[in-house]
MDTraj code that builds the backbone (N, CA, C; nanometers):
import mdtraj as md
import numpy as np

residues = "MET GLU LYS HIS GLU SER SER GLN GLN LYS ILE ALA GLN MET GLU ASN ARG ILE ALA GLU LEU GLU ALA ALA LEU GLY ARG LYS GLN ILE GLN LEU ASP PHE SER GLU LYS MET ILE GLU ILE ALA GLU GLN GLU TYR GLY ILE ASP ILE LYS LYS ASN TYR ALA THR LYS ARG SER ASP ILE SER GLY GLU THR PRO SER ALA".split()
xyz = np.array([
    [-4.5832, 8.3869, 8.0757],
    [-4.4727, 8.3735, 8.1688],
    [-4.3975, 8.2428, 8.1446],
    [-4.4718, 8.1359, 8.1195],
    [-4.4109, 8.0047, 8.0985],
    [-4.3235, 8.0047, 7.9727],
    [-4.3696, 8.0744, 7.8675],
    [-4.2935, 8.0819, 7.7420],
    [-4.1624, 8.1573, 7.7643],
    [-4.1671, 8.2608, 7.8434],
    [-4.0475, 8.3401, 7.8729],
    [-3.9440, 8.2551, 7.9461],
    [-3.9879, 8.1750, 8.0417],
    [-3.8968, 8.0873, 8.1155],
    [-3.8376, 7.9814, 8.0241],
    [-3.9209, 7.9284, 7.9343],
    [-3.8753, 7.8274, 7.8402],
    [-3.7690, 7.8862, 7.7472],
    [-3.7914, 8.0091, 7.7009],
    [-3.6943, 8.0750, 7.6133],
    [-3.5627, 8.0986, 7.6860],
    [-3.5734, 8.1429, 7.8092],
    [-3.4517, 8.1680, 7.8863],
    [-3.3768, 8.0384, 7.9143],
    [-3.4509, 7.9317, 7.9386],
    [-3.3879, 7.8023, 7.9621],
    [-3.3166, 7.7548, 7.8347],
    [-3.3810, 7.7756, 7.7213],
    [-3.3214, 7.7363, 7.5936],
    [-3.1943, 7.8176, 7.5661],
    [-3.1987, 7.9454, 7.5961],
    [-3.0814, 8.0315, 7.5784],
    [-2.9679, 7.9848, 7.6689],
    [-2.9998, 7.9508, 7.7928],
    [-2.8979, 7.9029, 7.8862],
    [-2.8366, 7.7718, 7.8360],
    [-2.9202, 7.6825, 7.7822],
    [-2.8684, 7.5572, 7.7268],
    [-2.7759, 7.5830, 7.6080],
    [-2.8160, 7.6766, 7.5221],
    [-2.7332, 7.7103, 7.4062],
    [-2.6005, 7.7723, 7.4493],
    [-2.6062, 7.8580, 7.5502],
    [-2.4829, 7.9193, 7.6004],
    [-2.3896, 7.8135, 7.6585],
    [-2.4476, 7.7162, 7.7306],
    [-2.3660, 7.6068, 7.7843],
    [-2.3042, 7.5251, 7.6720],
    [-2.3835, 7.4989, 7.5681],
    [-2.3321, 7.4212, 7.4541],
    [-2.2194, 7.4971, 7.3838],
    [-2.2361, 7.6265, 7.3675],
    [-2.1310, 7.7088, 7.3062],
    [-2.0036, 7.7013, 7.3895],
    [-2.0176, 7.7097, 7.5208],
    [-1.9010, 7.7016, 7.6092],
    [-1.8326, 7.5658, 7.5955],
    [-1.9123, 7.4578, 7.5873],
    [-1.8546, 7.3243, 7.5691],
    [-1.7785, 7.3147, 7.4366],
    [-1.8384, 7.3670, 7.3306],
    [-1.7750, 7.3611, 7.1987],
    [-1.6480, 7.4461, 7.1941],
    [-1.6507, 7.5618, 7.2578],
    [-1.5314, 7.6460, 7.2637],
    [-1.4190, 7.5761, 7.3396],
    [-1.4538, 7.5066, 7.4468],
    [-1.3533, 7.4334, 7.5244],
    [-1.2959, 7.3191, 7.4412],
    [-1.3822, 7.2482, 7.3693],
    [-1.3357, 7.1378, 7.2841],
    [-1.2453, 7.1911, 7.1736],
    [-1.2828, 7.3026, 7.1156],
    [-1.2014, 7.3642, 7.0115],
    [-1.0657, 7.4061, 7.0671],
    [-1.0650, 7.4600, 7.1861],
    [-0.9399, 7.5000, 7.2500],
    [-0.8486, 7.3808, 7.2737],
    [-0.9069, 7.2686, 7.3182],
    [-0.8271, 7.1473, 7.3397],
    [-0.7690, 7.0962, 7.2082],
    [-0.8495, 7.0979, 7.1032],
    [-0.8010, 7.0524, 6.9718],
    [-0.6902, 7.1436, 6.9204],
    [-0.7025, 7.2722, 6.9441],
    [-0.5982, 7.3651, 6.9003],
    [-0.4678, 7.3384, 6.9744],
    [-0.4773, 7.3083, 7.1028],
    [-0.3581, 7.2744, 7.1806],
    [-0.2937, 7.1475, 7.1250],
    [-0.3769, 7.0471, 7.0925],
    [-0.3241, 6.9229, 7.0351],
    [-0.2564, 6.9496, 6.9014],
    [-0.3178, 7.0320, 6.8184],
    [-0.2603, 7.0653, 6.6878],
    [-0.1281, 7.1394, 6.7045],
    [-0.1250, 7.2372, 6.7935],
    [-0.0014, 7.3117, 6.8188],
    [0.1086, 7.2192, 6.8682],
    [0.0731, 7.1258, 6.9573],
    [0.1700, 7.0303, 7.0103],
    [0.2240, 6.9412, 6.8982],
    [0.1342, 6.8894, 6.8154],
    [0.1766, 6.8019, 6.7052],
    [0.2681, 6.8757, 6.6085],
    [0.2317, 6.9979, 6.5734],
    [0.3148, 7.0759, 6.4814],
    [0.4524, 7.1031, 6.5414],
    [0.4575, 7.1318, 6.6717],
    [0.5859, 7.1567, 6.7373],
    [0.6704, 7.0297, 6.7400],
    [0.6068, 6.9147, 6.7672],
    [0.6805, 6.7882, 6.7678],
    [0.7364, 6.7569, 6.6290],
    [0.6583, 6.7838, 6.5235],
    [0.7060, 6.7621, 6.3874],
    [0.8234, 6.8553, 6.3583],
    [0.8103, 6.9805, 6.3998],
    [0.9182, 7.0775, 6.3796],
    [1.0472, 7.0317, 6.4490],
    [1.0357, 6.9849, 6.5727],
    [1.1526, 6.9376, 6.6476],
    [1.2123, 6.8145, 6.5802],
    [1.1271, 6.7213, 6.5376],
    [1.1756, 6.6004, 6.4711],
    [1.2447, 6.6347, 6.3392],
    [1.1902, 6.7302, 6.2660],
    [1.2526, 6.7723, 6.1402],
    [1.3924, 6.8292, 6.1658],
    [1.4052, 6.9097, 6.2698],
    [1.5357, 6.9661, 6.3038],
    [1.6315, 6.8574, 6.3505],
    [1.5812, 6.7658, 6.4317],
    [1.6640, 6.6597, 6.4887],
    [1.7159, 6.5643, 6.3820],
    [1.6284, 6.5274, 6.2881],
    [1.6657, 6.4268, 6.1890],
    [1.7004, 6.4854, 6.0522],
    [1.6831, 6.6161, 6.0363],
    [1.7216, 6.6825, 5.9123],
    [1.6391, 6.6416, 5.7913],
    [1.5124, 6.6095, 5.8129],
    [1.4259, 6.5749, 5.7005],
    [1.2966, 6.6559, 5.7087],
    [1.2320, 6.6709, 5.5948],
    [1.1056, 6.7426, 5.5902],
    [0.9938, 6.6411, 5.6060],
    [0.9484, 6.6218, 5.7267],
    [0.8490, 6.5187, 5.7569],
    [0.7172, 6.5483, 5.6874],
    [0.6704, 6.6700, 5.6916],
    [0.5423, 6.7037, 5.6294],
    [0.5458, 6.6763, 5.4798],
    [0.6502, 6.7203, 5.4144],
    [0.6620, 6.6999, 5.2703],
    [0.6753, 6.5511, 5.2394],
    [0.7606, 6.4804, 5.3123],
    [0.7804, 6.3384, 5.2870],
    [0.6551, 6.2577, 5.3182],
    [0.5832, 6.2956, 5.4194],
    [0.4617, 6.2241, 5.4561],
    [0.3577, 6.2371, 5.3455],
    [0.3459, 6.3556, 5.2892],
    [0.2442, 6.3804, 5.1874],
    [0.2779, 6.3118, 5.0552],
    [0.4051, 6.2924, 5.0250],
    [0.4427, 6.2370, 4.8950],
    [0.4672, 6.0878, 4.8985],
    [0.4908, 6.0290, 5.0140],
    [0.5220, 5.8865, 5.0229],
    [0.4041, 5.8068, 5.0746],
    [0.3009, 5.7970, 4.9941],
    [0.1867, 5.7149, 5.0315],
    [0.2076, 5.5750, 4.9783],
    [0.1662, 5.4774, 5.0540],
    [0.1739, 5.3419, 5.0029],
    [0.0440, 5.3113, 4.9326],
    [0.0545, 5.2493, 4.8174],
    [-0.0625, 5.2137, 4.7400],
    [-0.0890, 5.0656, 4.7605],
    [-0.1911, 5.0332, 4.8317],
    [-0.2216, 4.8950, 4.8670],
    [-0.2564, 4.8135, 4.7424],
    [-0.3185, 4.8740, 4.6435],
    [-0.3620, 4.7997, 4.5266],
    [-0.2467, 4.7549, 4.4379],
    [-0.1297, 4.8167, 4.4563],
    [-0.0143, 4.7812, 4.3740],
    [-0.0079, 4.8583, 4.2437],
    [-0.1090, 4.9396, 4.2165],
    [-0.1091, 5.0192, 4.0954],
    [-0.0245, 5.1434, 4.1164],
    [0.0361, 5.1901, 4.0102],
    [0.1123, 5.3137, 4.0195],
    [0.0185, 5.4297, 3.9984],
    [0.0355, 5.5376, 4.0740],
    [-0.0539, 5.6517, 4.0608],
    [-0.0349, 5.7192, 3.9264],
    [-0.1436, 5.7624, 3.8650],
    [-0.1325, 5.8307, 3.7364],
    [-0.1184, 5.9792, 3.7614],
    [-0.0430, 6.0437, 3.6736],
    [-0.0166, 6.1869, 3.6925],
    [-0.1157, 6.2727, 3.6224],
])
top = md.Topology()
chain = top.add_chain()
for i, resn in enumerate(residues, 1):
    res = top.add_residue(resn, chain, resSeq=i)
    for name in ("N", "CA", "C"):
        top.add_atom(name, md.element.get_by_symbol(name[0]), res)
traj = md.Trajectory(xyz[None], top)
């Protein structure tokens, strides 16, 4: 009987953890959607491709030029 209760308690803990992780994932998805929408609006407002420019314009702290 004690083992059965322990198993059920463990299952309940796992279910709670899954619910917490799903909620955290949902919050992160909302943040990602918000960020993407803000980038989209900024791109339209300023007429530049922020994602493309961000990825290609890295500053190199060492002063070396990147090799191709």
